[in-house]
TIRO-2110 file (N, C-alpha, C; in Angstrom, 1 decimal):
// TIRO-2110
-24.5, 37.0, 8.2, N, 1, A
-23.6, 36.9, 7.1, CA, 1, A
-22.2, 36.5, 7.5, C, 1, A
-21.7, 37.1, 8.6, N, 2, A
-20.4, 36.7, 9.1, CA, 2, A
-20.3, 35.2, 9.5, C, 2, A
-21.4, 34.7, 10.0, N, 3, A
-21.4, 33.3, 10.4, CA, 3, A
-21.3, 32.4, 9.2, C, 3, A
-22.0, 32.8, 8.1, N, 4, A
-21.9, 32.0, 6.9, CA, 4, A
-20.5, 32.0, 6.3, C, 4, A
-19.9, 33.1, 6.3, N, 5, A
-18.5, 33.2, 5.8, CA, 5, A
-17.6, 32.4, 6.7, C, 5, A
-17.7, 32.5, 8.0, N, 6, A
-16.8, 31.8, 8.9, CA, 6, A
-17.1, 30.3, 8.7, C, 6, A
-18.3, 29.9, 8.6, N, 7, A
-18.6, 28.4, 8.4, CA, 7, A
-18.0, 27.9, 7.1, C, 7, A
-18.1, 28.8, 6.0, N, 8, A
-17.6, 28.4, 4.7, CA, 8, A
-16.0, 28.3, 4.8, C, 8, A
-15.4, 29.2, 5.5, N, 9, A
-13.9, 29.2, 5.7, CA, 9, A
-13.5, 27.9, 6.5, C, 9, A
-14.2, 27.6, 7.5, N, 10, A
-13.9, 26.4, 8.3, CA, 10, A
-14.0, 25.2, 7.5, C, 10, A
-15.1, 25.1, 6.7, N, 11, A
-15.3, 23.9, 5.9, CA, 11, A
-14.2, 23.8, 4.8, C, 11, A
-13.9, 24.9, 4.2, N, 12, A
-12.8, 24.9, 3.2, CA, 12, A
-11.5, 24.5, 3.8, C, 12, A
-11.2, 24.9, 5.0, N, 13, A
-10.0, 24.5, 5.7, CA, 13, A
-9.9, 23.0, 6.0, C, 13, A
-11.0, 22.5, 6.5, N, 14, A
-11.1, 21.1, 6.7, CA, 14, A
-11.0, 20.3, 5.4, C, 14, A
-11.6, 20.7, 4.4, N, 15, A
-11.5, 20.0, 3.1, CA, 15, A
-10.0, 20.0, 2.6, C, 15, A
-9.4, 21.2, 2.7, N, 16, A
-8.0, 21.3, 2.2, CA, 16, A
-7.1, 20.4, 3.1, C, 16, A
-7.3, 20.4, 4.4, N, 17, A
-6.5, 19.5, 5.2, CA, 17, A
-6.7, 18.1, 4.9, C, 17, A
-7.9, 17.6, 4.6, N, 18, A
-8.1, 16.3, 4.3, CA, 18, A
-7.5, 15.9, 2.9, C, 18, A
-7.6, 16.8, 2.0, N, 19, A
-7.0, 16.6, 0.6, CA, 19, A
-5.4, 16.4, 0.7, C, 19, A
-4.8, 17.3, 1.5, N, 20, A
-3.4, 17.2, 1.7, CA, 20, A
-3.0, 15.9, 2.4, C, 20, A
-3.7, 15.5, 3.4, N, 21, A
-3.4, 14.2, 4.1, CA, 21, A
-3.6, 13.0, 3.1, C, 21, A
-4.7, 13.0, 2.3, N, 22, A
-4.9, 11.9, 1.4, CA, 22, A
-3.8, 11.9, 0.3, C, 22, A
-3.4, 13.0, -0.2, N, 23, A
-2.4, 13.1, -1.2, CA, 23, A
-1.0, 12.6, -0.7, C, 23, A
-0.7, 12.9, 0.5, N, 24, A
0.6, 12.5, 1.1, CA, 24, A
0.6, 11.1, 1.6, C, 24, A
-0.5, 10.4, 1.7, N, 25, A
-0.6, 9.0, 2.3, CA, 25, A
0.4, 8.1, 1.6, C, 25, A
0.4, 8.0, 0.3, N, 26, A
1.2, 7.0, -0.4, CA, 26, A
2.7, 7.4, -0.4, C, 26, A
3.0, 8.7, -0.2, N, 27, A
4.4, 9.2, -0.1, CA, 27, A
5.0, 9.0, 1.2, C, 27, A
4.2, 9.4, 2.3, N, 28, A
4.8, 9.4, 3.6, CA, 28, A
4.4, 8.2, 4.5, C, 28, A
3.3, 7.5, 4.2, N, 29, A
2.8, 6.5, 5.1, CA, 29, A
3.9, 5.5, 5.3, C, 29, A
4.6, 5.1, 4.3, N, 30, A
5.5, 4.0, 4.5, CA, 30, A
6.9, 4.5, 4.9, C, 30, A
7.2, 5.7, 4.6, N, 31, A
8.5, 6.3, 4.9, CA, 31, A
9.6, 5.7, 4.0, C, 31, A
9.2, 4.9, 3.0, N, 32, A
10.2, 4.4, 2.1, CA, 32, A
10.2, 5.1, 0.8, C, 32, A
10.9, 4.6, -0.2, N, 33, A
11.1, 5.2, -1.5, CA, 33, A
10.5, 4.2, -2.5, C, 33, A
9.3, 4.6, -3.1, N, 34, A
8.7, 3.7, -4.1, CA, 34, A
9.5, 3.4, -5.3, C, 34, A
10.4, 4.3, -5.7, N, 35, A
11.3, 4.1, -6.8, CA, 35, A
12.3, 3.0, -6.5, C, 35, A
12.7, 2.9, -5.2, N, 36, A
13.6, 1.8, -4.8, CA, 36, A
12.9, 0.5, -4.6, C, 36, A
11.6, 0.7, -4.2, N, 37, A
10.8, -0.5, -3.9, CA, 37, A
10.3, -1.2, -5.2, C, 37, A
10.2, -0.5, -6.3, N, 38, A
9.7, -1.1, -7.5, CA, 38, A
10.5, -2.3, -8.0, C, 38, A
11.9, -2.1, -8.1, N, 39, A
12.6, -3.3, -8.6, CA, 39, A
12.6, -4.5, -7.6, C, 39, A
12.5, -4.2, -6.3, N, 40, A
12.4, -5.3, -5.3, CA, 40, A
11.0, -6.0, -5.5, C, 40, A
10.0, -5.2, -5.7, N, 41, A
8.7, -5.8, -6.0, CA, 41, A
8.7, -6.6, -7.2, C, 41, A
9.3, -6.1, -8.3, N, 42, A
9.4, -6.8, -9.6, CA, 42, A
10.2, -8.1, -9.4, C, 42, A
11.2, -8.2, -8.6, N, 43, A
11.9, -9.4, -8.5, CA, 43, A
11.4, -10.4, -7.5, C, 43, A
10.7, -9.9, -6.5, N, 44, A
10.2, -10.8, -5.4, CA, 44, A
8.7, -11.0, -5.4, C, 44, A
7.9, -10.1, -5.9, N, 45, A
6.4, -10.2, -5.7, CA, 45, A
5.6, -10.4, -7.0, C, 45, A
6.1, -10.1, -8.1, N, 46, A
5.4, -10.1, -9.4, CA, 46, A
4.8, -11.5, -9.7, C, 46, A
5.6, -12.5, -9.4, N, 47, A
5.1, -13.9, -9.8, CA, 47, A
3.8, -14.2, -9.2, C, 47, A
3.5, -13.6, -8.0, N, 48, A
2.2, -13.9, -7.4, CA, 48, A
1.2, -12.7, -7.6, C, 48, A
1.7, -11.5, -7.3, N, 49, A
0.8, -10.3, -7.3, CA, 49, A
0.7, -9.7, -8.7, C, 49, A
1.5, -10.0, -9.6, N, 50, A
1.4, -9.4, -11.0, CA, 50, A
2.1, -8.1, -11.0, C, 50, A
2.4, -7.6, -12.3, N, 51, A
3.2, -6.4, -12.4, CA, 51, A
2.5, -5.1, -11.9, C, 51, A
1.2, -5.1, -11.8, N, 52, A
0.4, -4.0, -11.3, CA, 52, A
-0.3, -4.3, -10.0, C, 52, A
0.2, -5.4, -9.4, N, 53, A
-0.4, -5.7, -8.0, CA, 53, A
-1.8, -6.1, -8.0, C, 53, A
-2.3, -6.7, -9.1, N, 54, A
-3.7, -7.1, -9.1, CA, 54, A
-3.9, -8.6, -8.8, C, 54, A
-2.9, -9.2, -8.3, N, 55, A
-3.0, -10.6, -7.9, CA, 55, A
-3.1, -11.6, -9.1, C, 55, A
-2.6, -11.1, -10.3, N, 56, A
-2.7, -11.8, -11.5, CA, 56, A
-1.4, -12.3, -12.0, C, 56, A
-0.4, -12.5, -11.2, N, 57, A
0.9, -13.0, -11.6, CA, 57, A
0.7, -14.4, -12.1, C, 57, A
1.7, -15.0, -12.7, N, 58, A
1.7, -16.3, -13.3, CA, 58, A
1.3, -17.4, -12.2, C, 58, A
1.7, -17.2, -11.0, N, 59, A
1.4, -18.1, -9.9, CA, 59, A
0.2, -17.6, -9.1, C, 59, A
-0.1, -16.3, -9.0, N, 60, A
-1.0, -15.7, -8.1, CA, 60, A
-2.4, -16.3, -8.1, C, 60, A
-3.0, -16.5, -9.3, N, 61, A
-4.4, -16.9, -9.4, CA, 61, A
-4.6, -18.4, -9.0, C, 61, A
-3.5, -19.2, -9.2, N, 62, A
-3.5, -20.6, -8.9, CA, 62, A
-3.4, -20.9, -7.4, C, 62, A
-3.0, -19.9, -6.6, N, 63, A
-2.9, -20.0, -5.2, CA, 63, A
-4.2, -20.1, -4.5, C, 63, A
-4.2, -20.8, -3.4, N, 64, A
-5.5, -21.0, -2.5, CA, 64, A
-5.1, -20.4, -1.1, C, 64, A
-5.6, -19.3, -0.7, N, 65, A
-6.4, -18.3, -1.5, CA, 65, A
-5.5, -17.6, -2.5, C, 65, A
-6.1, -17.0, -3.5, N, 66, A
-5.3, -16.3, -4.5, CA, 66, A
-4.5, -15.1, -4.0, C, 66, A
-3.5, -14.7, -4.7, N, 67, A
-2.7, -13.5, -4.2, CA, 67, A
-3.6, -12.3, -4.1, C, 67, A
-3.3, -11.4, -3.2, N, 68, A
-4.1, -10.2, -3.0, CA, 68, A
-4.0, -9.2, -4.2, C, 68, A
-5.1, -8.5, -4.5, N, 69, A
-5.2, -7.5, -5.4, CA, 69, A
-5.1, -6.2, -4.7, C, 69, A
-4.0, -5.4, -4.8, N, 70, A
-3.8, -4.2, -4.0, CA, 70, A
-4.7, -3.1, -4.4, C, 70, A
-5.4, -3.2, -5.6, N, 71, A
-6.3, -2.2, -6.0, CA, 71, A
-7.7, -2.4, -5.5, C, 71, A
-7.9, -3.6, -4.9, N, 72, A
-9.3, -3.9, -4.4, CA, 72, A
-9.7, -3.1, -3.2, C, 72, A
-11.0, -3.0, -3.1, N, 73, A
-11.6, -2.2, -2.0, CA, 73, A
-11.1, -2.7, -0.6, C, 73, A
-11.1, -4.0, -0.5, N, 74, A
-10.6, -4.7, 0.7, CA, 74, A
-9.2, -4.3, 1.1, C, 74, A
-8.3, -4.3, 0.1, N, 75, A
-6.9, -4.0, 0.3, CA, 75, A
-6.7, -2.5, 0.6, C, 75, A
-7.5, -1.6, -0.1, N, 76, A
-7.4, -0.2, 0.2, CA, 76, A
-7.8, 0.2, 1.6, C, 76, A
-8.6, -0.6, 2.3, N, 77, A
-9.0, -0.3, 3.6, CA, 77, A
-7.9, -0.6, 4.6, C, 77, A
-6.9, -1.4, 4.2, N, 78, A
-5.8, -1.7, 5.2, CA, 78, A
-4.8, -0.5, 5.3, C, 78, A
-4.6, -0.2, 6.6, N, 79, A
-3.6, 0.9, 6.8, CA, 79, A
-2.2, 0.5, 6.4, C, 79, A
-1.3, 1.4, 6.1, N, 80, A
0.1, 1.0, 5.8, CA, 80, A
0.8, 0.2, 6.9, C, 80, A
0.5, 0.4, 8.1, N, 81, A
1.1, -0.4, 9.2, CA, 81, A
0.7, -1.8, 9.1, C, 81, A
-0.5, -2.1, 8.8, N, 82, A
-1.0, -3.5, 8.6, CA, 82, A
-0.3, -4.2, 7.4, C, 82, A
-0.2, -3.4, 6.3, N, 83, A
0.5, -4.0, 5.1, CA, 83, A
2.0, -4.3, 5.5, C, 83, A
2.6, -3.4, 6.2, N, 84, A
4.0, -3.6, 6.6, CA, 84, A
4.1, -4.9, 7.4, C, 84, A
3.2, -5.1, 8.4, N, 85, A
3.2, -6.4, 9.2, CA, 85, A
3.1, -7.6, 8.3, C, 85, A
2.2, -7.5, 7.3, N, 86, A
2.0, -8.6, 6.3, CA, 86, A
3.3, -8.9, 5.6, C, 86, A
3.9, -7.8, 5.1, N, 87, A
5.2, -8.0, 4.3, CA, 87, A
6.2, -8.6, 5.3, C, 87, A
6.3, -8.2, 6.5, N, 88, A
7.3, -8.7, 7.4, CA, 88, A
7.1, -10.1, 7.9, C, 88, A
5.8, -10.4, 8.2, N, 89, A
5.5, -11.6, 8.9, CA, 89, A
4.7, -12.7, 8.0, C, 89, A
4.3, -12.3, 6.8, N, 90, A
3.5, -13.1, 6.0, CA, 90, A
2.1, -13.2, 6.5, C, 90, A
1.3, -14.2, 5.9, N, 91, A
-0.1, -14.4, 6.3, CA, 91, A
-0.3, -15.9, 6.6, C, 91, A
-0.6, -16.3, 7.8, N, 92, A
-0.8, -17.7, 8.1, CA, 92, A
-1.9, -18.3, 7.1, C, 92, A
-1.7, -19.6, 6.8, N, 93, A
-2.6, -20.4, 6.0, CA, 93, A
-2.8, -19.8, 4.6, C, 93, A
-1.8, -19.0, 4.1, N, 94, A
-1.7, -18.6, 2.7, CA, 94, A
-0.3, -18.8, 2.2, C, 94, A
-0.1, -18.5, 1.0, N, 95, A
1.2, -18.6, 0.4, CA, 95, A
2.1, -17.3, 0.6, C, 95, A
1.5, -16.3, 1.3, N, 96, A
2.3, -15.1, 1.5, CA, 96, A
3.3, -15.3, 2.6, C, 96, A
4.5, -15.4, 2.2, N, 97, A
5.6, -15.7, 3.2, CA, 97, A
6.1, -14.4, 3.9, C, 97, A
6.8, -14.6, 5.0, N, 98, A
7.4, -13.5, 5.7, CA, 98, A
8.7, -13.1, 5.0, C, 98, A
8.9, -11.8, 4.9, N, 99, A
10.1, -11.3, 4.1, CA, 99, A
11.1, -10.6, 5.1, C, 99, A
10.8, -10.6, 6.4, N, 100, A
11.7, -9.9, 7.3, CA, 100, A
13.1, -10.5, 7.4, C, 100, A
13.3, -11.8, 7.0, N, 101, A
14.6, -12.4, 7.0, CA, 101, A
15.3, -12.2, 5.7, C, 101, A
14.6, -11.9, 4.6, N, 102, A
15.2, -11.7, 3.3, CA, 102, A
15.4, -10.3, 2.9, C, 102, A
14.6, -9.4, 3.5, N, 103, A
14.7, -8.0, 3.2, CA, 103, A
15.1, -7.2, 4.5, C, 103, A
15.9, -6.2, 4.4, N, 104, A
16.2, -5.4, 5.5, CA, 104, A
15.0, -4.3, 5.7, C, 104, A
15.0, -3.6, 6.8, N, 105, A
14.0, -2.7, 7.2, CA, 105, A
13.7, -1.6, 6.1, C, 105, A
14.8, -1.1, 5.5, N, 106, A
14.7, -0.1, 4.5, CA, 106, A
14.0, -0.6, 3.2, C, 106, A
14.4, -1.9, 2.9, N, 107, A
13.8, -2.5, 1.7, CA, 107, A
12.3, -2.8, 1.9, C, 107, A
12.0, -3.2, 3.1, N, 108, A
10.6, -3.4, 3.4, CA, 108, A
9.8, -2.1, 3.3, C, 108, A
10.4, -1.0, 3.8, N, 109, A
9.7, 0.3, 3.7, CA, 109, A
9.6, 0.7, 2.2, C, 109, A
10.6, 0.4, 1.4, N, 110, A
10.6, 0.8, 0.0, CA, 110, A
9.5, 0.0, -0.7, C, 110, A
9.4, -1.3, -0.5, N, 111, A
8.4, -2.2, -1.1, CA, 111, A
7.0, -1.7, -0.7, C, 111, A
6.8, -1.4, 0.6, N, 112, A
5.6, -0.9, 1.1, CA, 112, A
5.2, 0.4, 0.4, C, 112, A
6.1, 1.3, 0.2, N, 113, A
5.9, 2.6, -0.5, CA, 113, A
5.4, 2.3, -1.9, C, 113, A
6.1, 1.3, -2.6, N, 114, A
5.7, 1.0, -3.9, CA, 114, A
4.3, 0.4, -4.0, C, 114, A
4.0, -0.6, -3.0, N, 115, A
2.7, -1.2, -3.0, CA, 115, A
1.6, -0.1, -2.8, C, 115, A
1.9, 0.9, -2.0, N, 116, A
0.9, 2.0, -1.8, CA, 116, A
0.6, 2.7, -3.1, C, 116, A
1.5, 2.7, -4.1, N, 117, A
1.2, 3.4, -5.4, CA, 117, A
0.4, 2.5, -6.2, C, 117, A
0.3, 1.2, -5.9, N, 118, A
-0.5, 0.3, -6.7, CA, 118, A
-2.0, 0.3, -6.3, C, 118, A
-2.4, 1.0, -5.3, N, 119, A
-3.7, 1.0, -4.8, CA, 119, A
-4.7, 1.8, -5.7, C, 119, A
-4.2, 2.5, -6.7, N, 120, A
-5.1, 3.3, -7.6, CA, 120, A
-5.7, 2.4, -8.6, C, 120, A
END
């Protein structure tokens, strides 16, 4: 009986740890402030990615390849570090430009934090 209780407690602990980590991903992964990132996203990214990050901005669907949908399964697989590199350096052979010369490090982190909220 004790082994069953210990096993159940260990499983509950692991589940709770995983839930806390998953909940905090969008808040702490980028280290930025999503509230500050939203207006930057709206001014610099909406024309391609759309207001909800679905790649449906006025220009986004016409691009070859089309703008990324941040809520897609493919996009959700990308870790925050990879998304940050994309924001900073762009994506070769696409219309995604590098933003590291237009945005400072804090602004990039803020945009990244906001993009993470669009994954839902």
